[in-house]
BASEVEX-425142 format. One line per field, with one value per residue: x, y, z of N, C-alpha, C, O, CB in turn; residue number from 1; residue in three letters. Coordinates in Angstrom, 3 decimals. Glycine has a CB too. Layout:
<pts>
n_u: X, ... .
n_v: Y, ... .
n_w: Z, ... .
ca_u: X, ... .
ca_v: Y, ... .
ca_w: Z, ... .
c_u: X, ... .
c_v: Y, ... .
c_w: Z, ... .
o_u: X, ... .
o_v: Y, ... .
o_w: Z, ... .
cb_u: X, ... .
cb_v: Y, ... .
cb_w: Z, ... .
resi: NUM, ... .
resn: ALA, ... .
</pts>
This chain:
<pts>
n_u: 6.391, 2.980, -0.032, -3.092, -5.607, -8.535, -8.278, -8.319, -11.088, -13.426, -14.493, -12.578, -10.372, -11.223, -11.423, -8.714, -7.695, -8.973, -7.865, -5.164, -5.077, -4.938, -2.237, -0.844, -1.633, -0.630, 2.109, 2.592, 2.036, 4.073, 6.343, 5.903, 6.194, 8.888, 10.208, 9.392, 10.629, 13.340, 14.516, 16.704, 16.745, 15.161, 16.262, 17.155, 14.909 .
n_v: -36.666, -37.209, -37.981, -37.326, -39.597, -40.071, -37.755, -37.585, -37.580, -40.265, -40.349, -38.990, -40.644, -42.957, -41.972, -41.380, -43.949, -45.189, -43.661, -44.340, -47.084, -48.186, -47.676, -49.113, -51.726, -51.907, -51.629, -53.937, -55.898, -55.392, -55.979, -58.725, -59.631, -59.003, -60.617, -63.119, -63.250, -62.809, -64.346, -63.926, -61.251, -60.691, -60.085, -57.478, -56.005 .
n_w: -147.993, -148.734, -150.601, -149.128, -147.848, -149.789, -151.268, -154.057, -156.049, -156.657, -159.249, -160.768, -160.378, -161.643, -164.247, -164.802, -164.602, -166.777, -168.824, -168.683, -169.007, -171.760, -172.387, -170.457, -171.094, -173.723, -173.192, -171.626, -173.527, -175.345, -173.801, -173.357, -176.005, -176.551, -174.646, -175.511, -178.034, -177.430, -174.917, -173.227, -172.762, -170.643, -168.124, -168.429, -168.594 .
ca_u: 5.074, 2.120, -1.395, -3.956, -6.689, -9.742, -7.974, -8.720, -12.443, -13.540, -14.730, -11.301, -9.493, -11.706, -11.049, -7.279, -7.523, -9.383, -6.915, -3.858, -5.197, -4.385, -0.778, -0.390, -1.850, 0.332, 3.436, 2.671, 2.105, 5.416, 7.276, 5.706, 6.765, 10.347, 10.649, 9.173, 11.626, 14.687, 14.389, 17.845, 16.501, 14.295, 16.976, 17.324, 13.614 .
ca_v: -36.118, -38.076, -37.494, -37.862, -40.480, -39.412, -36.483, -37.688, -38.125, -41.546, -40.117, -38.652, -41.810, -43.838, -41.359, -41.592, -45.381, -45.439, -43.002, -45.000, -48.516, -48.593, -47.619, -50.235, -52.944, -51.892, -51.893, -55.349, -56.679, -55.219, -56.741, -60.151, -59.894, -58.969, -61.793, -64.287, -63.248, -62.869, -64.640, -63.411, -59.836, -60.589, -59.462, -56.045, -55.327 .
ca_w: -148.151, -149.527, -150.815, -148.077, -148.270, -150.249, -151.918, -155.452, -156.126, -157.363, -160.679, -161.394, -160.379, -162.713, -165.522, -165.002, -164.837, -168.162, -169.721, -168.656, -169.297, -173.058, -172.363, -169.629, -171.882, -174.828, -172.626, -171.246, -174.765, -175.915, -172.966, -173.672, -177.325, -176.434, -173.890, -176.362, -179.101, -176.856, -173.487, -172.466, -172.487, -169.464, -167.006, -168.666, -168.536 .
c_u: 4.258, 0.747, -2.288, -5.064, -7.896, -9.514, -8.461, -10.113, -12.484, -13.739, -13.429, -10.362, -9.928, -11.340, -9.566, -6.964, -7.853, -8.396, -5.580, -3.913, -4.644, -2.858, -0.192, -0.513, -0.847, 1.746, 3.618, 2.779, 3.494, 6.460, 7.147, 6.345, 8.293, 10.856, 10.466, 10.258, 13.046, 14.596, 15.541, 17.666, 15.667, 14.992, 17.133, 16.007, 13.313 .
c_v: -37.059, -37.447, -38.139, -38.739, -39.663, -38.098, -36.470, -38.303, -39.398, -41.344, -39.779, -39.847, -42.804, -43.283, -41.565, -43.057, -45.705, -44.825, -43.733, -46.465, -48.909, -48.609, -48.772, -51.535, -53.015, -52.180, -53.343, -56.234, -56.576, -56.004, -58.232, -60.509, -59.949, -60.220, -63.059, -64.391, -63.423, -63.104, -64.076, -61.932, -59.631, -59.858, -57.952, -55.288, -55.001 .
c_w: -149.035, -149.687, -149.770, -148.672, -148.705, -150.967, -153.356, -155.514, -156.973, -158.859, -161.403, -161.429, -161.446, -164.085, -165.811, -165.266, -166.286, -169.151, -169.784, -169.070, -170.671, -173.083, -171.548, -170.412, -173.032, -174.329, -172.238, -172.477, -175.388, -175.122, -173.246, -175.001, -177.257, -175.737, -174.721, -177.437, -178.569, -175.357, -172.644, -172.111, -171.227, -168.317, -167.192, -168.645, -167.112 .
o_u: 4.791, 0.407, -2.242, -5.401, -8.241, -10.477, -8.964, -10.302, -11.677, -13.196, -13.205, -9.636, -9.084, -10.985, -9.195, -6.075, -7.100, -8.124, -4.930, -2.889, -3.925, -2.257, 0.839, 0.403, -0.275, 2.497, 4.673, 3.528, 4.025, 7.354, 8.152, 6.969, 8.914, 11.830, 11.288, 10.750, 13.862, 14.598, 15.353, 18.372, 15.488, 14.351, 17.233, 15.996, 12.267 .
o_v: -37.641, -36.492, -39.351, -38.624, -38.671, -37.386, -35.451, -39.438, -39.578, -42.107, -40.234, -40.039, -43.429, -44.042, -41.888, -43.375, -46.415, -45.408, -43.743, -47.032, -49.905, -49.465, -49.336, -52.357, -54.075, -52.903, -53.927, -57.211, -57.562, -56.619, -58.933, -61.563, -60.839, -60.824, -63.972, -65.483, -64.107, -62.141, -63.784, -61.420, -58.494, -59.082, -57.221, -54.057, -54.423 .
o_w: -149.980, -148.988, -149.559, -149.850, -148.063, -151.252, -153.828, -155.074, -157.885, -159.657, -162.525, -162.403, -162.087, -164.987, -166.940, -166.056, -166.952, -170.201, -170.830, -169.449, -170.749, -173.732, -171.915, -170.397, -173.288, -174.984, -172.487, -172.477, -175.899, -175.702, -173.360, -175.127, -177.839, -176.185, -174.647, -177.722, -179.186, -174.591, -171.463, -171.243, -170.790, -167.609, -166.207, -168.676, -166.819 .
cb_u: 5.135, 2.003, -1.903, -4.571, -7.077, -10.628, -6.476, -7.698, -13.402, -14.696, -15.750, -10.641, -9.481, -13.228, -11.382, -6.495, -8.413, -10.789, -6.692, -3.268, -6.645, -4.890, -0.310, -1.204, -3.299, 0.296, 3.672, 1.448, 1.036, 5.795, 7.027, 4.211, 6.316, 10.803, 9.873, 7.781, 11.532, 15.474, 14.309, 19.140, 15.807, 13.861, 18.348, 18.011, 12.489 .
cb_v: -34.694, -39.462, -37.809, -36.714, -41.444, -39.182, -36.207, -38.530, -37.080, -42.366, -38.983, -37.498, -42.483, -44.024, -39.861, -41.103, -46.210, -44.879, -41.569, -44.897, -48.927, -47.669, -46.279, -50.317, -52.991, -50.538, -51.018, -55.753, -56.203, -53.729, -56.457, -60.498, -58.815, -57.716, -61.911, -64.220, -61.960, -61.570, -66.133, -63.603, -59.189, -61.984, -60.104, -55.820, -56.181 .
cb_w: -148.745, -148.883, -152.266, -147.254, -147.138, -149.109, -151.872, -156.271, -156.704, -156.793, -160.878, -160.658, -158.999, -162.611, -165.514, -163.787, -163.879, -168.411, -169.280, -167.279, -169.208, -174.138, -171.791, -168.311, -172.428, -175.552, -171.420, -170.413, -175.767, -175.948, -171.472, -173.705, -178.327, -175.671, -172.562, -177.016, -179.892, -177.153, -173.286, -173.262, -173.671, -169.004, -166.843, -169.986, -169.146 .
resi: 1, 2, 3, 4, 5, 6, 7, 8, 9, 10, 11, 12, 13, 14, 15, 16, 17, 18, 19, 20, 21, 22, 23, 24, 25, 26, 27, 28, 29, 30, 31, 32, 33, 34, 35, 36, 37, 38, 39, 40, 41, 42, 43, 44, 45 .
resn: UNK, UNK, UNK, UNK, UNK, UNK, UNK, UNK, UNK, UNK, UNK, UNK, UNK, UNK, UNK, UNK, UNK, UNK, UNK, UNK, UNK, UNK, UNK, UNK, UNK, UNK, UNK, UNK, UNK, UNK, UNK, UNK, UNK, UNK, UNK, UNK, UNK, UNK, UNK, UNK, UNK, UNK, UNK, UNK, UNK .
</pts>
């Protein structure tokens, strides 16, 4: 089962994008830091 096209209004999708963006950026920054400090940890990420 999947969500049909156009089910989520554009305004809501933009709101969810804005709400999740800080977490995505923080996660990417943390992954970069871990890989920089311990390159061998790349395979476990």
